[in-house]
C-alpha positions as CSV (number, residue, x, y, z in Angstrom):
1,M,68.0,111.8,33.5
2,L,66.6,114.8,35.3
3,L,62.9,115.2,36.1
4,P,61.6,118.7,35.3
5,D,59.2,120.9,37.4
6,V,59.9,119.2,40.8
7,A,60.3,121.3,44.0
8,L,60.6,120.3,47.7
9,M,57.7,121.8,49.6
10,E,59.3,124.1,52.1
11,H,58.3,122.9,55.6
12,R,60.0,122.6,59.0
13,I,59.0,118.9,59.1
14,T,61.0,117.9,56.2
15,L,59.2,114.6,55.6
16,V,56.0,116.6,55.1
17,G,58.0,118.8,52.6
18,A,59.3,115.9,50.7
19,L,55.9,114.3,50.6
20,G,54.3,117.5,49.5
21,G,56.8,118.0,46.7
22,L,56.3,114.5,45.5
23,L,52.5,114.7,45.6
24,A,52.5,118.0,43.7
25,H,54.7,116.6,40.9
26,A,52.1,113.8,40.7
27,G,49.3,116.2,40.4
28,R,48.0,116.3,43.9
29,R,48.9,119.7,45.3
30,L,47.9,120.3,49.0
31,E,48.5,123.2,51.2
32,P,51.4,122.6,53.6
33,W,49.4,123.0,56.7
34,Y,46.6,120.8,55.4
35,L,49.1,118.1,54.4
36,A,50.8,118.1,57.9
37,G,47.3,117.9,59.5
38,V,45.7,115.2,57.4
39,T,48.7,113.0,57.6
40,G,49.0,113.4,61.4
41,H,52.4,115.0,61.4
42,A,51.0,118.3,62.8
43,F,50.0,116.2,66.0
44,R,53.1,114.2,66.5
45,L,55.7,114.7,69.2
46,T,58.4,112.0,69.6
47,L,61.6,112.4,71.7
48,D,64.5,110.0,72.5
49,L,66.1,110.1,75.8
50,V,68.8,112.5,74.9
51,I,66.4,114.8,73.0
52,S,68.4,114.7,69.8
53,P,67.8,116.4,66.6
54,S,67.1,113.0,64.9
55,A,64.2,112.3,67.4
56,P,61.4,113.7,65.1
57,H,62.6,111.3,62.2
58,E,62.2,108.2,64.5
59,L,58.8,107.3,63.0
60,N,56.8,104.1,63.0
61,F,55.8,103.8,59.4
62,H,53.2,101.3,60.3
63,E,51.4,104.2,61.7
64,V,52.5,106.7,59.1
65,F,51.4,104.9,55.8
66,P,47.8,104.2,56.8
67,L,47.3,108.0,57.1
68,W,49.2,108.7,53.9
69,E,47.1,106.0,52.1
70,R,43.9,107.9,53.1
71,L,45.1,110.4,50.4
72,G,44.7,107.8,47.8
73,V,48.5,107.1,47.6
74,W,50.5,104.1,48.1
75,F,54.1,103.8,48.9
76,K,57.1,101.3,49.3
77,R,59.7,102.1,52.0
78,V,63.0,100.3,52.3
79,A,65.4,101.2,55.0
80,A,68.3,99.9,57.1
81,R,70.9,101.6,59.4
82,P,74.6,101.0,58.9
83,R,74.9,98.6,61.9
84,D,71.9,96.5,60.8
85,P,72.5,93.0,59.7
86,G,72.4,92.8,55.9
87,Y,72.9,96.5,55.5
88,A,74.9,96.4,52.3
89,D,72.2,94.4,50.6
90,V,69.4,96.7,51.8
91,R,71.4,99.8,50.7
92,A,71.8,98.3,47.2
93,E,68.0,97.7,47.1
94,V,67.4,101.3,48.1
95,I,69.7,102.6,45.3
96,E,68.0,100.4,42.9
97,R,64.6,101.6,43.9
98,V,65.6,105.2,43.7
99,V,66.8,104.6,40.1
100,Q,63.6,102.8,39.2
101,A,61.4,105.6,40.6
102,V,63.2,108.4,38.6
103,Q,63.1,106.2,35.5
104,R,59.3,106.0,35.9
105,G,59.2,109.8,36.1
106,R,58.7,110.1,39.9
107,P,60.9,111.7,42.5
108,A,62.0,109.5,45.5
109,I,61.9,110.5,49.1
110,V,65.4,109.9,50.6
111,Y,67.0,110.6,54.0
112,D,70.1,112.4,54.7
113,L,71.1,113.5,51.1
114,L,74.2,115.6,50.9
115,G,74.5,115.1,54.8
116,C,71.6,117.4,55.4
117,E,70.3,115.1,58.3
118,E,66.7,115.7,56.8
119,Y,64.4,114.2,54.2
120,G,64.8,115.4,50.6
121,L,64.0,114.2,47.0
122,V,66.0,112.5,44.4
123,V,65.0,114.1,41.1
124,G,67.7,112.8,38.7
125,V,70.1,110.0,38.2
126,E,73.3,110.1,36.1
127,G,75.5,107.1,36.5
128,D,76.6,106.9,40.1
129,R,75.3,110.4,40.9
130,W,71.9,111.6,42.1
131,A,70.4,115.1,41.7
132,C,69.0,116.0,45.1
133,L,66.6,118.6,46.4
134,T,67.2,119.3,50.1
135,P,65.8,121.9,52.7
136,G,68.9,124.0,51.9
137,A,68.3,123.8,48.0
138,P,64.6,123.1,47.6
139,T,64.3,124.0,43.9
140,E,67.7,123.8,42.4
141,P,69.0,120.2,42.2
142,Q,72.5,119.6,43.5
143,W,74.4,116.5,42.4
144,M,75.7,113.9,44.9
145,E,78.0,110.9,44.6
146,V,76.0,107.8,45.7
147,A,79.2,106.2,47.0
148,S,79.3,108.9,49.7
149,W,75.7,108.3,50.9
150,P,74.6,108.0,53.7
151,P,77.5,109.9,55.3
152,A,79.9,107.6,57.4
153,D,80.2,110.3,60.1
154,H,76.4,110.2,60.6
155,A,76.3,106.5,61.5
156,A,74.9,107.0,64.8
157,F,71.5,108.1,63.4
158,T,71.5,107.9,59.6
159,R,70.2,105.2,57.4
160,A,69.8,104.2,53.8
161,E,66.2,104.9,53.3
162,V,63.9,105.4,50.3
163,I,60.2,106.0,50.2
164,A,58.9,105.4,46.5
165,L,55.5,106.3,45.2
166,L,53.7,103.2,43.8
167,D,50.3,104.4,42.8
168,L,47.7,107.1,43.3
169,T,44.0,107.5,42.7
170,P,42.3,110.5,40.9
171,D,40.9,111.7,44.2
172,F,40.4,110.7,47.8
173,D,37.8,110.7,50.4
174,R,38.5,113.9,52.4
175,R,36.1,113.4,55.2
176,A,37.3,109.9,56.0
177,A,41.1,111.1,55.8
178,E,40.3,114.1,58.1
179,V,38.4,111.9,60.7
180,A,41.3,109.4,60.6
181,S,43.8,112.2,61.4
182,L,41.9,113.4,64.4
183,R,41.7,109.8,65.8
184,F,45.5,109.6,65.3
185,A,45.9,112.9,67.2
186,V,44.1,111.4,70.1
187,D,45.8,108.0,70.0
188,H,49.3,109.6,69.7
189,F,48.8,112.0,72.5
190,W,48.0,109.1,74.9
191,A,50.5,106.6,73.3
192,P,52.9,104.7,75.7
193,A,56.7,104.9,75.4
194,S,58.5,102.4,73.1
195,R,59.2,99.0,74.4
196,D,62.8,99.8,75.2
197,M,61.7,103.2,76.7
198,W,64.2,105.0,74.3
199,L,61.3,106.9,72.6
200,Q,58.6,108.9,74.3
201,H,55.5,110.1,72.5
202,G,52.7,112.7,72.9
203,R,51.9,113.5,76.5
204,Q,54.7,111.4,78.1
205,A,57.2,113.2,75.8
206,Y,56.0,116.6,77.0
207,Q,56.3,115.5,80.7
208,F,59.8,113.9,80.1
209,W,60.9,117.1,78.2
210,R,59.6,119.4,80.9
211,T,61.2,117.4,83.8
212,T,64.5,117.2,82.1
213,L,64.7,121.0,81.7
214,A,63.1,121.8,85.1
215,A,65.8,119.6,86.9
216,T,68.3,122.5,86.8
217,G,70.8,120.7,89.1
218,M,71.2,118.0,86.6
219,P,73.3,118.4,83.4
220,L,71.5,118.0,80.1
221,H,72.4,114.8,78.2
222,G,73.7,114.5,74.6
223,P,76.8,115.8,72.8
224,E,75.0,119.1,71.8
225,P,72.0,119.5,74.2
226,G,71.3,123.1,73.0
227,R,71.1,122.0,69.4
228,G,68.8,119.0,70.2
229,H,66.4,120.9,72.3
230,S,66.2,124.0,70.1
231,Y,65.7,121.9,67.0
232,N,62.8,119.9,68.5
233,L,61.3,123.2,69.9
234,A,61.3,124.6,66.4
235,V,59.9,121.5,64.8
236,L,57.2,121.2,67.4
237,H,56.2,124.9,67.0
238,A,55.8,124.5,63.3
239,A,53.8,121.3,63.7
240,R,51.4,122.8,66.3
241,S,50.9,125.9,64.2
242,D,49.8,123.8,61.3
243,A,47.5,121.8,63.7
244,A,45.8,125.0,64.7
245,A,45.2,126.0,61.1
246,Y,44.1,122.6,60.1
247,L,41.6,122.4,62.9
248,A,40.3,125.9,62.0
249,D,39.7,124.6,58.5
250,L,37.8,121.5,59.8
251,A,35.8,123.5,62.2
252,G,34.5,125.8,59.4
253,R,33.5,122.7,57.4
254,Y,32.1,120.5,60.1
255,P,29.8,122.8,62.2
256,E,28.1,119.8,63.7
257,A,31.4,119.2,65.6
258,D,31.3,122.4,67.5
259,A,33.9,121.1,69.9
260,L,36.5,121.7,67.1
261,Q,36.2,125.4,67.8
262,R,37.5,124.8,71.3
263,A,40.3,122.6,70.0
264,V,41.3,125.4,67.6
265,G,41.7,127.9,70.5
266,A,43.6,125.4,72.5
267,Y,46.0,124.7,69.8
268,R,46.6,128.3,69.1
269,R,47.7,128.6,72.8
270,V,49.9,125.7,72.3
271,A,51.6,127.4,69.3
272,D,52.0,130.5,71.3
273,A,53.7,128.8,74.2
274,L,56.1,127.0,71.9
275,A,56.9,130.2,70.0
276,E,57.9,131.7,73.3
277,A,60.0,128.7,74.1
278,S,61.7,128.9,70.7
279,A,62.4,132.6,71.1
280,L,64.1,131.7,74.5
281,A,66.4,129.1,72.9
282,P,66.6,129.7,69.2
283,Y,68.5,127.2,67.1
284,P,71.2,126.1,67.7
285,G,70.2,126.8,71.4
286,A,73.2,128.5,72.9
287,P,71.2,130.2,75.6
288,L,69.3,127.0,76.8
289,A,71.4,126.4,79.8
290,E,70.5,129.7,81.3
291,R,66.9,129.6,80.3
292,R,65.9,126.0,80.8
293,A,63.5,126.7,83.7
294,E,61.8,129.3,81.6
295,V,61.5,126.9,78.6
296,A,60.2,124.2,80.9
297,A,57.4,126.6,82.0
298,C,56.5,127.2,78.4
299,L,56.2,123.3,77.9
300,D,54.0,123.2,81.0
301,R,51.7,125.7,79.3
302,A,51.9,123.9,76.0
303,L,51.0,120.6,77.6
304,A,48.1,122.1,79.4
305,A,46.6,123.6,76.4
306,E,47.2,120.6,74.3
307,T,45.4,118.4,76.8
308,E,42.3,120.7,76.4
309,G,42.8,120.4,72.7
310,I,42.8,116.7,72.7
311,E,39.8,116.5,74.9
312,A,37.9,118.7,72.5
313,I,38.9,116.6,69.6
314,E,37.6,113.6,71.4
315,R,34.3,115.2,71.8
316,A,34.3,116.3,68.1
317,L,35.0,112.8,67.0
318,R,31.8,111.6,68.7
319,A,29.8,114.0,66.5
320,L,31.7,113.0,63.4
321,R,30.8,109.3,63.5
């Protein structure tokens, strides 16, 4: 069985791309920058202590789903890592839910299809094979043997994970969803680190990242530090570019919240600083070691501008109550 007319929405934040493709297939087509903004992903920054490429995928779905549900959609997520207790049973449930989703005529969001280390969509099932859309092949399904998923050599970060669409309403309350996304932007920026200190968020992540790069006498951690830093720079630049576009749209529709105009300017400066940082260390980041001080300076500018942007959003929220 192969679902027709499904495409992965092309987006640097691949969870946004997978969500966008799934919603479009269900009849709710949203602009990529708007979807990233209204779901809060345009305002996220999460880093682990080695600044790995998997850090942006380390999400607390207890925070993610309430924003998604503001779009009038409901999901079920099942996930486990290879070293988790009961992993084999969870993986079997994930596979079953993928099959059920496709049989109901809906794609399923799945992580690390075909070893891509990103989110994609399963759009077909044939025996023990899945038809997959990935960032490398967003429109033409490629078949994968389920027995090889998730890849054994990705055990350090991969997981058996499915996000299945349960239901959706004919429409959603845009204002309520947009105000909630702005509240999330503020809360995430000021969020503390995870309990084990492995994950840093928002402002603290910026500060940790800048300090790591600026300490030029210390080696960068991780097996491929250039790859991890450059990947996160590219993702963050895409996110903040979307944030600027999203805020500009809201500023045009909520003139009573005039502070949004200041937030737009601030986030455009954030995006400019991150564009410069990404140009200094383009993926896979070979020049990073020689340019880490320059990249750190770009992150300083981005953090200063984003702090201004968050303060403006806080003022705008008072007008939007």
